[in-house]
Phi, psi and omega in degrees: 000130184289156173306320178302316184288334180275350183295323182292311174296329176296314179296323183298310184298311178302320183291319178295318183293318181293320179296317173303318180295315183296326185249015182298317178298318184291323180297313176305311183296318181296322181291328188265353185290145178290122183295144176282152175283119180250148174215165183266126183256206184297140177052032173078008181286143183276124177250117191245098177047044174096351177250170185065033183256107187287352176268358184291144179234125182297147177271170175295328179292321179230079192288336182260120174299154181250127178251126184251130180238113184290175181263195178285145172066038187215181172209173191290322184293310183292333182278322193249017183299342182261302186293314186304313178298324179293321179290326178292319181291339173279357177096012175275155166275115189240137184220147178216162177214161169263119180233167175068035182282143173242136190301327184267010173232064184299133177082346179249090193258194183069033184242349178287163178312129184305325177298321180285323175298319175301319170304322180292325177294312183306313180291330180284318174304314179299323178294318182295319179292328176289317188290323187266347182072024184254166183260334184221154172242166167250131182253130168237128182221159178245133180055239179301329180288346181252359185222271188300316185296304178293325179294324172298313179307311186289322186281323187235003175232022169070025183274344185303325180289348183256000185233129174269313178230142171240118182241115184252124176264109183052050184280134175269074193294333183241026181089155181244149170262348184045063177053032175100345180291325174294324177290325176294325180301327183286337184268340183270120186294130180090339186290320180299316179296315182302320179296312187294339174279317188263324183224070189297326181292330180285311182299328177298334185264357177286136179308129179092000178292157177302322175301312181295324180299318183293311178307312187262018163284345178262163174297156185301332191233157172246152181296143173092345180259137177262134190243133173230124178243120179246116186235169178232139175296342184264014177298134177249352182253298179277073185245155356291148184300327177297336175295345178287339190288147179249154175244142175139183183287156177060035182240134167236120180257125185235132168250124188292338177283346168283345181259327180210105182300337184282347181291122183240025178291139176258202195301305186289315182296327178301327180271336183263318191223355182289109184288333176299312184291322177299323181297315181296324175303311184293328176293318182291329174289324180230072183298338179292339181238031181291148174231153186305139174266119177222183180300329178301331180299339184288345183242006186261000000 
């Protein structure tokens, strides 16, 4: 067999190895996370511990419904099994979805092309607005769901008028190097192309991708939306961690170690279980009743 004929499987193996390395932590966290309790509600709709309840009507205290967007190689149940029930218990109408599905990766979503995923988010937000009778939602997202995905929706799909707040947990707003693995993918001939064919949502988020160039050709923020970016110094995926931060009006960039030096959460934990980060999410959703975030927030 000639070297040319061997190149295709070789590239496929290289792409697979890179993808597995980049997402190994995410897959492990997803597999080990405690599953949320789901039950069938009215008309067969899935109600999950108080969220995704399509009969919910927002209160005066919390007038905007909250839409939760998971990250890459993830799903709504494993990502939001802690935060979503807590927000619902506080009286928010809370909704989430699985987006970016690929047929050969069941349960590990957020891997489709980000432009297509942004269209799924757009349709879902419209559904939430119709159901609740409201004009705007607040978006809370992890990784791609907290940064490039909703930002693209707001910038290029007329979503800005439908969003009041965007709160990102470890969002890869300016592309990720994945501790250097993303940069390596750019240097190995054919690997980037192989990733774009097999895992397009992953390739879209690597620094220097066509998607990231288009997204960041615009200002970081759009008028009228309030932004909160919550990061950890120990992030190993959305690296360097300071690249997550946004510039512009109505932006608050938060690093959890500045609030509690004992917080050692990395990329996955920050979105799934970090109570320091969750306290900041709640403050951003309801700034009129915000309370100081300290190490004590981890046990409150």
